[in-house]
C-alpha positions as CSV (number, residue, x, y, z in Angstrom):
1,L,-13.9,38.1,87.1
2,L,-10.8,40.0,86.5
3,L,-8.7,37.0,87.2
4,S,-10.7,34.8,85.0
5,Y,-10.4,37.3,82.2
6,L,-6.6,37.6,82.6
7,E,-6.3,33.8,82.6
8,Q,-8.4,33.6,79.4
9,N,-6.4,36.3,77.8
10,V,-3.1,34.5,78.6
11,S,-4.5,31.3,77.3
12,A,-5.7,32.8,74.1
13,S,-2.4,34.7,73.6
14,E,-0.4,31.4,74.3
15,K,-2.3,29.6,71.6
16,D,-1.9,32.3,69.0
17,C,1.8,32.7,69.8
18,Q,2.3,28.9,69.6
19,S,0.5,28.7,66.3
20,S,2.6,31.7,65.0
21,V,5.9,30.1,66.1
22,H,5.0,26.7,64.8
23,S,4.0,28.2,61.5
24,L,7.3,30.0,61.1
25,K,9.2,27.0,62.2
26,S,7.6,24.8,59.5
27,K,8.3,27.6,57.0
28,Y,12.1,28.1,57.7
29,L,13.5,25.6,60.1
30,S,11.8,22.3,59.4
31,P,12.8,22.0,55.8
32,I,16.4,22.2,56.8
33,I,16.1,19.9,59.8
34,E,14.2,17.2,57.7
35,N,16.7,17.3,54.8
36,L,20.0,17.2,56.8
37,S,22.9,16.2,54.6
38,P,26.7,16.5,54.5
39,E,26.0,19.8,52.6
40,T,23.9,21.3,55.3
41,N,25.5,24.2,57.0
42,I,25.0,25.4,60.6
43,E,24.7,29.0,59.2
44,D,21.5,27.9,57.4
45,I,19.9,26.9,60.7
46,V,21.1,30.2,62.3
47,N,19.6,32.3,59.5
48,A,16.4,30.4,59.8
49,I,16.2,31.1,63.6
50,K,16.8,34.8,62.8
51,K,14.0,34.9,60.4
52,I,11.6,33.2,62.9
53,N,12.6,35.5,65.6
54,T,12.1,38.6,63.4
55,E,8.7,37.7,62.1
56,Y,7.5,36.2,65.3
57,H,8.0,39.4,67.1
58,Q,6.4,41.3,64.3
59,T,3.2,39.2,64.4
60,A,2.8,37.7,67.9
61,K,0.9,39.6,70.5
62,G,-0.3,39.2,74.1
63,P,1.2,38.4,77.4
64,A,2.4,35.0,76.4
65,K,4.4,36.3,73.5
66,L,7.9,36.2,75.3
67,K,7.2,32.9,77.2
68,V,6.1,31.1,74.1
69,F,9.3,32.1,72.2
70,E,11.5,31.3,75.2
71,D,9.9,27.8,75.2
72,F,10.5,27.6,71.5
73,M,14.2,28.4,71.9
74,K,14.7,25.9,74.7
75,D,13.2,23.2,72.6
76,F,15.4,24.4,69.6
77,E,18.5,24.3,71.8
78,D,17.6,20.6,72.8
79,E,17.1,19.8,69.1
80,Q,20.3,21.6,68.2
81,R,22.3,19.6,70.6
82,Q,20.7,16.4,69.2
83,H,21.5,17.5,65.6
84,S,25.0,18.7,66.5
85,I,25.7,15.1,67.7
86,Q,23.9,13.5,64.8
87,L,25.2,15.7,62.1
88,P,28.9,14.4,62.2
89,K,27.7,11.0,62.2
90,L,25.4,11.9,59.3
91,K,28.3,13.5,57.5
92,K,30.4,10.3,58.0
93,Y,27.4,8.2,56.8
94,Y,27.0,10.2,53.7
95,A,30.7,10.2,53.0
96,E,30.7,6.4,53.2
97,L,27.5,6.3,51.2
98,K,29.2,8.5,48.6
99,T,32.1,6.2,48.4
100,Q,29.9,3.2,48.1
101,N,27.8,5.0,45.4
102,E,31.0,5.9,43.5
103,E,32.3,2.2,43.8
104,L,28.8,1.1,42.9
105,Q,28.8,3.4,39.9
106,K,32.2,2.1,38.7
107,E,30.9,-1.5,39.1
108,R,27.8,-0.5,37.2
109,S,29.9,1.1,34.5
110,I,32.0,-2.1,34.2
111,Y,28.9,-4.1,34.2
112,Q,27.4,-2.1,31.5
113,Q,30.5,-2.2,29.5
114,K,30.5,-6.0,29.8
115,V,26.9,-6.1,28.9
116,T,27.6,-3.9,25.9
117,E,30.6,-6.2,24.9
118,K,28.4,-9.2,25.4
119,N,25.5,-7.7,23.3
120,N,28.2,-6.8,20.6
121,L,29.5,-10.3,20.7
122,E,26.1,-11.8,20.5
123,S,25.3,-9.6,17.6
124,R,28.7,-10.6,15.7
125,I,27.9,-14.3,16.5
126,H,24.3,-13.8,15.1
127,D,25.7,-12.1,12.0
128,Q,28.2,-14.9,11.6
129,N,25.4,-17.6,12.1
130,V,23.4,-15.8,9.6
131,Q,26.4,-15.8,7.1
132,V,27.1,-19.4,7.8
133,Q,23.6,-20.3,7.3
134,A,23.5,-18.4,4.1
135,L,26.7,-20.3,3.0
136,E,25.3,-23.7,3.9
137,N,22.1,-22.9,2.0
138,K,24.2,-21.8,-1.0
139,I,26.3,-24.9,-0.8
140,A,23.2,-27.1,-0.5
141,E,21.8,-25.4,-3.5
142,T,25.0,-25.9,-5.5
143,K,25.1,-29.6,-4.5
144,K,21.5,-30.1,-5.6
145,R,22.1,-28.2,-8.8
146,M,25.2,-30.3,-9.5
147,K,23.3,-33.5,-8.6
148,D,20.5,-32.6,-10.9
149,E,22.9,-31.8,-13.6
150,L,24.8,-35.1,-13.1
151,E,21.5,-37.0,-13.1
152,K,20.4,-35.3,-16.2
153,K,23.7,-36.0,-18.0
154,D,23.5,-39.6,-16.8
155,R,20.1,-39.9,-18.3
156,E,21.2,-38.3,-21.5
157,H,24.3,-40.6,-21.6
158,L,22.0,-43.7,-21.0
159,K,19.8,-42.5,-23.8
160,R,22.8,-42.1,-26.1
161,V,24.1,-45.5,-25.2
162,A,20.7,-47.0,-25.7
163,A,20.4,-45.4,-29.0
164,L,23.8,-46.5,-30.1
165,Q,23.1,-50.1,-28.9
166,Q,19.9,-50.0,-30.9
167,V,21.8,-48.7,-34.0
168,R,24.4,-51.4,-33.5
169,R,21.7,-54.1,-33.2
170,D,19.9,-52.7,-36.3
171,H,23.3,-52.6,-38.2
172,E,24.2,-56.1,-37.1
173,K,20.7,-57.3,-38.0
174,R,20.9,-55.5,-41.4
175,V,24.4,-56.9,-42.0
176,S,23.3,-60.4,-41.0
177,L,20.3,-60.2,-43.3
178,E,22.5,-58.9,-46.2
179,E,25.1,-61.8,-45.5
180,T,22.3,-64.3,-45.5
181,H,20.9,-63.0,-48.7
182,N,24.4,-62.9,-50.2
183,I,25.0,-66.6,-49.1
184,E,21.7,-67.7,-50.5
185,D,22.4,-65.8,-53.6
186,Y,25.8,-67.3,-53.9
187,E,24.5,-70.8,-53.3
188,D,21.8,-70.3,-55.9
189,S,24.3,-69.0,-58.3
190,E,26.8,-71.8,-57.7
191,H,24.0,-74.3,-57.9
192,K,23.0,-72.9,-61.2
193,N,26.7,-73.0,-62.4
194,I,27.5,-76.5,-61.1
195,K,24.4,-78.2,-62.5
196,P,25.4,-77.7,-66.2
197,M,29.0,-78.8,-65.3
198,Y,27.7,-82.1,-63.8
199,S,25.6,-82.7,-67.0
200,K,28.7,-81.9,-69.1
201,L,30.8,-84.2,-66.9
202,H,28.3,-87.0,-67.1
203,I,28.3,-86.7,-70.9
204,L,32.1,-86.6,-70.9
205,K,32.3,-89.8,-68.8
206,G,30.1,-91.5,-71.2
207,V,32.3,-90.4,-74.1
208,V,35.4,-91.5,-72.2
209,A,33.9,-94.9,-71.4
210,I,33.1,-95.4,-75.1
211,L,36.6,-94.3,-76.2
212,W,38.2,-96.6,-73.5
213,T,36.2,-99.6,-74.6
214,Q,37.2,-98.9,-78.2
215,F,40.8,-98.5,-77.1
216,T,41.0,-101.7,-75.2
217,N,39.3,-103.5,-78.0
218,T,41.8,-102.2,-80.5
219,N,44.7,-102.9,-78.3
220,P,44.2,-106.4,-76.8
221,G,47.8,-106.8,-76.0
222,L,48.0,-104.3,-73.3
223,T,49.5,-105.5,-70.1
224,P,47.6,-105.3,-66.8
225,F,50.2,-102.7,-65.6
226,A,49.4,-100.5,-68.5
227,L,45.9,-100.9,-68.2
228,D,46.1,-100.0,-64.4
229,R,48.0,-96.8,-65.3
230,M,45.6,-95.8,-68.0
231,R,42.7,-96.0,-65.4
232,H,44.1,-93.2,-63.5
233,F,43.5,-90.9,-66.5
234,R,39.9,-91.9,-66.6
235,I,37.2,-89.5,-65.3
């Protein structure tokens, strides 16, 4: 019975001590081990072990107290050897990674600068396209306005030409009518003037014929030459 009690006591003590040391390890040591980086210092690990040791011996009890802590330290030494090998590699890796990050940052900065320049260029091109489009619209509006004005002037010119042609035709028609009336009036006037003259001439011819007959009768000795000459003076 005594032996069984002792075995149970050791077993219970061992469980309690293991729980205590694992709790202290999770509190002080594990965060450092899990976040190893080039900035990690060995002194941080040593200080964590010192805190674990102090608090463990303050809280742990029973016959398994020393054995559990010795086992913990053996495991820690194995981990420490592993980390002492990995830590330089980790530092080298982080150094290379830092260099790559710096180069990547430079490339990213250059890329961002190019993107900014590209955006600025596209913005300027857009503004220029807007200005060009506005200028083209203004030119198109000016051309349309000028075309409309020219067409309007052409229509007005054609109207004036048509009006002038109509005035000319009216004038020519009026002049033609006036000339026709003048000619008719002249012919009527001349006809009226000539008719009395013909009547007088007819009378005059009759008088001359009578006088010629009387002259030839009173002058029977006239020669044919003289008679022929006298005929030229007859009407």
